[in-house]
C-alpha positions in Angstrom: -0.2 0.3 -0.2 1.2 3.2 -0.9 2.2 6.4 1.5 -0.7 8.5 0.3 -3.3 5.7 0.9 -1.9 4.5 4.1 -2.5 8.7 5.2 -5.9 8.8 4.1 -6.6 5.6 5.7 -4.7 6.7 8.7 -7.2 10.1 9.0 -10.4 8.3 8.3 -9.7 6.3 11.1 -8.8 8.8 13.5 -10.7 11.6 12.0 -8.2 13.8 12.7 -5.2 15.5 10.2 -2.0 15.0 11.3 0.8 17.2 9.9 4.5 16.5 9.1 5.1 19.2 12.5 2.7 17.3 14.6 5.0 14.5 13.4 7.8 14.6 14.6 6.4 16.3 18.0 4.8 13.1 18.0 7.9 11.0 17.5 10.0 13.0 20.1 7.5 12.5 22.7 7.6 8.6 21.7 11.6 8.3 22.1 11.9 10.5 24.9 9.8 8.6 27.1 11.1 7.5 30.6 9.2 4.2 30.4 10.5 1.7 27.5 9.8 3.8 24.2 7.4 2.2 21.8 9.7 2.1 18.7 7.5 0.4 16.4 4.9 3.4 16.5 8.0 5.8 16.1 9.3 4.1 12.8 5.6 3.8 11.6 5.3 7.6 11.8 8.9 8.5 10.6 8.6 6.0 7.1 4.7 7.4 6.7 6.1 11.1 6.7 9.7 10.1 5.4 11.1 12.2 8.1 15.2 12.2 7.9 17.4 12.0 11.2 18.4 15.8 10.5 14.5 16.7 11.1 14.6 14.6 14.3 18.0 15.8 15.7 16.9 19.1 14.7 13.7 18.7 16.8 16.2 17.3 19.6 15.8 14.1 19.4 19.0 12.8 21.2 21.8 11.0 19.4 21.6 7.4 21.4 17.7 7.9 20.4 18.8 8.0 16.8 21.4 5.4 17.0 18.3 2.9 18.2 16.3 4.0 15.4 19.4 2.4 13.2 19.3 1.8 9.6 15.5 2.7 9.3 15.9 6.5 9.0 17.6 8.6 6.5 
């Protein structure tokens, strides 16, 4: 399934629109929790919006979290 179709389904299921900035903010919140972060949810958002490691580091994500994501980000 293509990214556009996934976004459309995601929008209709949740009945709200999510912007790229909100996605980056959500990824930051998910990965900076004190408990075990949910990497699968973060990776889904990263692949859905095509977010790069540079964008995440500019948002304030630590180097350790970027390395934990590994090769799944550009």
